[in-house]
N, C-alpha and C positions, 0 to 999 in steps of 0.2 A: 504494500500500500504506500502511495507517495506521502511525503512529509514536507511540510512548509516550516522552515526555520524562522522563528520570530524571537525577539528578545526574551530570554528566560524560559523558552518552551519550544516544543516541536509539535505542530498541529497535524494530526492525521486527517487526510481528506481523500475523497475519491471523486471521479468525474464520470459522466455518461452522456453520450449523444453529441450531436453537432448542431450548430446554429447559434442564435443569440444567447449570451450567457444568462443563466438563472441560478442564483445562489440561495440555498435554503439554510436558515439559521435556526437550530433547535432551541427549545426552551430548557428550563431547569429540570433536573432529575432524569435526564435521558441523554442520548448521544445521537450521532448521525444515523444510526440504524432505525430511528423512529420514522425516517422518510422512506424506508424500503418499499412500502406499499404504493408509493406514488412516483418514485424516481423513473422507472422504466417508461411509464406513459408520458411523463413530462419530457423525457429525453427524445421523444419522437420528433420534436421541433426545437429543442433547446440543448445547449451545452450545459448540463446540470452539474453544479458543484455542491457537495455536502461535506461537512467537516465536523470533527469533534471539538467543541469548545474547550478551551484550556481547563483542565481539571476534570473533564468528562471523558468517558469512553477510553480510547487509547492515547489521548493527548494528556499524558501524565503530568500532573502539577498539583501542588497543594491547593485546597479550595480557595477560590478567589472571592473576596468581598468587594473590592474596588472594581466596579463595572467599567470604568474607563479602560481597564486592561483588556476586557472583552471587546470593547469598541476598537482599540488599537489592533487587535487580532483580526477582526472582521475587515478593517481597512486594508491590512496586508493581504488577506484572501482575495479581496476585490482587485487590488492593484497587481498582484503577482500570479494569481491562479485564473481569475476571470479574464483579466487582461484588457478589458474594455468595459464601458458602462453596462451594467447588468440590471436585470429585474431581481430585486432582493425580496425574499419572503422570510419574514421573521415571526416565529410563533412564540407566544407567551413572553417570557423574559427575553427571548431572542428577538421579539418585536421591539422591545425597548432598546436593545442594542442597535438594531437596524435604524431606529429613529435617531439615536445619538450620532451614528456615523453619517446619516443623510444630512443632518444639520451642519456637520462640519465639512463633509466632502460630497456635496450634491453632484459633483462632476463624475463620481463613480457609479451613479445610478441612472438607469433609463426609466425605471418605475419602482415603486415601493409598495409591497403588500404586507400589511400588518394583520396578524391573526391572534385575536384574543390577548392583546398585550395589556399588562397591568400598569399602564403609564400613569404616574403620580398616584399610585395605589395607596401609599401610606397617608398622604394628606387627605385623601378621600376614603379612608378606611371606614367600613361599616362594622356593625356588631359581630358579623361573621369573621371578619379579618381579625379583629381584636380578640374574639373568642377562640381563634386558632393560635395566635402568637403565644399566649400565655401557657396553655397546656403543652404546646410543642416544646417550648424552652424548659418547662418544668420536667417534662418527661426526659428530655436530653440531659438535664443536670442529674437526673437519677440514674444515668448510665444506660438507659434503654433507647439507644440512638436510632435503630431501625423503626421502632414503634413511634418515636418522635417524628421521623420523616413521614410515616404513614398518616399522621395527623394532617400534615400538609397535603399529601396526595388526595386524601378524601375531601378536604376543603377545596383544593384546586379543581377537582373533577366533579364537584357536586352538580346534580341535575335538578332542574326546576320541578320535574315530575317526581322527585324523590330518589334517594340513594346516590350513588356516585359511580363514575366510569372506572375508577381504580378497582373497586371490588367486583365489577362486572367484566373487567378485561380478561383476555386469555392469560394463562400463566406466563407465557414468554414475555408479555408486555409488563406484567407486574414484576417479574424477576429483573428486567432491564431497569425499571424505576428503582427497585431496591438496591441494585448494584451501584447506582449513582446517588445514594442517600447523603454521603458526606458533604458534597458541595451545596446541597440544598440547606442543610443545617447551618452552614456558614453564611449563606445568603440571607437567612432570616436574622442574622446579627445586625444591630444598628450600624449604619455606615453612611457618611455624608455623600458618598458616590455609589450607593447601593442599588439593589436589584430593581427597585421601583422607579429609579431615575428621576428622583425629585430635583436633581441638580440641572436638568434640562428644562429651560423655560418653555411654557406653553406657547408663547409667541414665536419661539424659534421653530416649533413644529408646525404651527398654523401658517407660518410664513414660507414653508418649503416650496420650492419651485418644481419639485419632483412630482409626477402624477402619483396620487395616493389612493389606494384601495384598502378598506378595513373589513376583514372577515370576522363574523361572530357566529357562534353556535347558538341556535335558538333555545337549546336546552341548558345552556350555560347560565352562570349566576347573574342576577340583575346587577350586582356590583360591577362585574366586568363590562356589561353593556353600558352602565352609567359612566364608566371611565371613557369609553368611546364617545358617548354623547357629549361630554364636556369639550372634547376636541372638535367634534363635528359642528357644534354650535358656533365655533369660531372659524371653522373652515368648511363652509357649506358645499364646496365642490368635491369633498371626499366621496368616493364611490363606496357605499356600504353594501356588503353582501351578507345576508343572514341565511344560514344553512339549516333547514328544517331537520330535526332529528339528531342534530349534533350537539355535543356538549363542548367542554373546553378542549378535548382531544379531537378537534375537528377533522384532521387529516386521517385519523384512525377510525373515527365513527362513520364518516361519510366521504371516503376517499374519492369517489367519482365526482361528487359535487365540489369537493375541494379542488380537484384538478381542473374542472371547468372554470371555476372562479379565478384560478391563477392564470390559466390560458387567456381568459378575457382581459385580465389586468395587464398582461404582458404583450398584448397585441396592440400596436400603434393604431390610433383612430384613422379611418380612411378619410382623406381630404376630399371635400366635395368637388366634383368635376366642374371645371370652369365652363360656363356656357359660352357658345360662340358669338 
């Protein structure tokens, strides 16, 4: 598997297909294998790039609390692996990372697709967020680290209709999440440049010149939808896609609908034919 050397780490990545570059950025508690069910289809018309974020999967590194480091890593992937402006799809915390890079380096993007990102999630925390943070950290302090991570998994994948996608997921998906528990626990530690990206101003996101699509799972939490709504009120040209039957794990719950939404977002609009 190819490796990208970045300061302090080696990022494992893989590519598939030919065409305009499409970079997929995974969220917390998983790695690039989370995209396995959608890569081949997207690679029919794109040069798809997936990678393990620092500290996840095979990109060995101690857990990262400062998400500016993840932003620097994505910048390197775009510049050195994609090689030209790319459609970037960021899911969950990967969406926050993609937003941060787009703010600083819009020239690396042809389009931006945000999927269920908890942007400014701490300042807009609801009772469910606060009710997750305390038991998670108390369980972690008692030495039950996997159990603590599962508190987050059940919160993050909660379904409006009841239950959560984590408990309903196939065993291989649960095992993948469990294998990436340590970085998740670190990301829930308070940090001025942490996972919720409170350090990125809303006006910087609403002022982006990059075409922006925001995908939501209709079964996902109202809190996540509310975070999107705060951005959309200030940026009415956002193209919002709500996928029926999907929770937070949109690409796993409804892969065909997810692929269709990404394809639509990455296709340049057709210019109207000039009349003679």
